[in-house]
C-alpha positions in Angstrom: 69.1 42.1 229.8 72.7 42.4 232.0 75.6 41.6 230.3 76.2 38.5 232.6 72.6 36.8 230.7 74.1 38.8 227.4 77.9 36.5 227.8 76.0 33.1 228.7 75.3 33.2 225.0 78.9 34.2 223.8 80.8 31.3 225.2 83.9 32.3 223.6 85.7 35.4 223.5 85.7 35.3 219.8 82.5 35.1 217.5 80.6 35.2 214.8 77.9 37.7 214.0 75.0 34.8 214.3 76.4 34.1 218.0 75.8 38.1 218.4 72.7 37.9 216.8 71.2 35.1 219.4 72.6 37.2 222.2 71.1 40.5 221.5 67.7 38.7 220.3 66.0 39.7 223.6 66.4 43.3 223.5 63.6 46.0 221.7 66.2 46.7 219.1 69.3 43.9 219.0 70.8 46.5 216.0 71.1 49.3 217.8 72.6 47.5 221.1 75.5 46.2 218.8 75.8 49.5 217.7 76.0 50.5 221.2 78.2 47.8 221.9 80.4 48.8 219.6 80.8 52.2 220.0 81.7 51.6 223.8 84.4 48.9 223.3 82.3 46.3 224.7 82.8 44.3 221.3 85.4 44.6 218.9 84.9 44.4 215.1 87.8 42.3 213.9 86.6 41.9 210.4 82.9 42.0 209.0 81.6 39.1 210.8 84.0 38.1 213.2 84.0 40.0 216.7 85.7 39.4 220.0 85.0 40.5 223.5 86.3 44.3 224.7 88.2 44.3 228.1 85.3 45.3 230.2 83.9 41.9 229.2 86.6 40.1 228.9 86.8 36.8 230.8 90.1 35.4 229.8 92.4 36.5 226.5 91.1 36.3 223.0 93.1 33.7 221.1 95.4 35.5 217.7 96.0 32.2 216.5 92.6 31.1 216.3 91.6 34.5 215.3 93.9 33.6 212.3 91.8 30.7 211.1 88.8 32.2 211.3 89.6 35.3 209.3 90.4 33.9 205.9 90.1 30.2 205.6 90.7 28.0 204.3 94.5 27.7 206.4 96.3 27.1 209.3 99.3 29.2 211.3 102.6 28.9 210.0 105.6 30.5 208.8 107.8 32.4 211.4 104.9 33.4 213.6 104.8 29.0 214.0 108.7 28.3 214.0 108.8 31.3 217.1 105.6 30.0 218.6 107.2 26.2 218.8 110.6 27.6 219.7 112.5 27.1 217.0 113.4 30.8 216.2 113.8 33.3 218.6 112.3 36.6 217.5 108.9 37.5 218.4 106.8 37.8 215.2 103.7 40.5 215.4 102.2 39.4 212.1 100.2 36.3 212.5 101.5 34.3 209.3 99.5 31.4 208.1 99.6 29.5 204.8 96.1 28.7 202.7 95.0 27.2 199.4 93.3 30.1 198.5 95.0 33.2 197.3 98.0 34.8 199.4 95.9 37.8 201.6 96.7 40.4 204.0 94.2 41.7 206.6 94.8 44.9 209.2 92.7 44.4 212.7 92.4 46.2 216.0 93.8 43.0 217.7 97.0 43.2 214.8 98.3 41.8 211.5 97.3 39.1 209.7 98.9 37.6 206.4 98.1 34.1 204.3 100.5 33.2 201.8 98.9 30.2 199.2 100.5 26.8 198.8 99.6 24.1 196.5 96.7 21.7 197.7 99.4 18.7 198.5 101.1 20.4 200.3 98.9 22.4 202.6 97.0 18.9 203.4 100.2 17.7 204.9 101.9 18.8 208.4 98.8 20.8 210.3 98.3 20.0 213.8 95.2 20.8 216.1 96.3 22.7 219.1 93.5 22.4 221.8 93.0 25.3 224.0 91.8 23.4 227.2 88.2 25.4 226.9 86.5 24.0 224.1 88.9 26.2 221.8 91.3 24.9 219.4 93.0 26.4 216.3 95.0 24.2 213.3 98.8 25.5 213.2 101.9 23.6 211.2 103.9 21.4 213.2 107.5 22.5 213.3 108.8 20.9 210.5 106.2 22.1 208.1 106.0 25.2 209.4 110.2 25.5 208.4 109.4 24.1 205.1 106.7 27.0 204.2 109.3 29.2 205.3 111.8 27.9 203.5 109.9 27.6 200.0 108.5 31.4 200.5 112.1 32.7 200.5 112.9 32.4 196.6 115.7 34.8 196.7 117.9 32.6 198.9 119.9 30.6 196.8 120.5 27.8 198.2 121.8 24.3 196.5 123.7 22.4 198.9 124.1 21.2 202.4 126.1 23.8 203.8 124.6 26.5 201.5 121.1 25.4 203.8 122.7 25.0 207.2 124.3 28.6 207.1 121.0 29.8 206.3 119.1 28.2 208.4 121.8 29.4 211.3 122.8 32.7 210.2 119.5 33.9 208.3 116.6 32.5 210.2 118.9 32.3 213.4 117.6 28.6 214.1 119.8 26.8 217.4 121.8 24.2 216.4 120.3 21.9 218.7 116.9 22.8 217.6 117.5 21.5 213.8 118.3 18.2 215.2 115.2 17.9 217.1 113.2 18.0 213.9 111.9 14.6 212.2 114.1 13.8 208.6 111.0 11.4 207.6 108.1 14.1 208.3 110.2 16.4 206.6 110.9 14.3 203.5 106.8 13.6 203.7 106.1 17.1 203.0 109.0 17.3 200.7 107.3 14.8 198.5 103.8 17.1 199.3 105.7 20.0 198.0 107.5 18.4 195.5 110.1 20.6 196.6 114.2 19.5 196.2 114.7 22.6 198.9 112.7 20.7 201.5 114.4 17.3 200.4 117.4 18.9 201.1 116.5 20.0 204.6 115.6 16.5 205.3 118.8 15.3 204.3 120.8 17.8 206.8 118.8 16.5 209.7 119.3 13.4 209.0 123.3 14.0 208.7 123.3 16.4 211.7 121.6 14.3 214.1 123.8 10.9 213.4 126.6 13.2 213.8 125.8 13.9 217.1 124.2 17.5 216.9 127.5 18.8 215.6 128.7 20.7 212.8 127.5 20.5 209.3 130.7 19.3 207.0 128.7 19.5 203.7 
């Protein structure tokens, strides 16, 4: 069986062990074929039961965000990684950060680091979106409002009790652009605050609403 025929059984760059088994079922020794492909680098084991195609066989770039969904779940990409993805914060984030309703976990893999922060189930259920890649693949990611809410709730050490303190934290601590703040939806933030039962997220909703009404100006709280 040629690699071309084998790849027909592996439609996407990211695949599980069952897909791999089905793809090599025609070989005399499927397990030896899998071991040989791993040794040669034709496939890469991201974690037990999850693989990507190696550079020699890749047809398109693999998706780290989709891998984050698959490595540990239920989960969706959020926090720092999602904030940068949405253009809310400027710094590129190497670790793919996610939220989960399971235990907090971290994973190191040949394709990078992945971290998962546990949040309450009620908060987990709101503020996620399905991002379509256009080739049949898709992954789950927090909307900008949810990613920012997850981030400020996670920062337990930040002493924030007023809109002014929160505004300074967002601009100086997270380096958000002032105009980006005003692009957020205060109604969505209030909904997320209700699911989180978070005074800090409610404060964020009030701040965004106030900034929007003042014409993207400076918070005078």
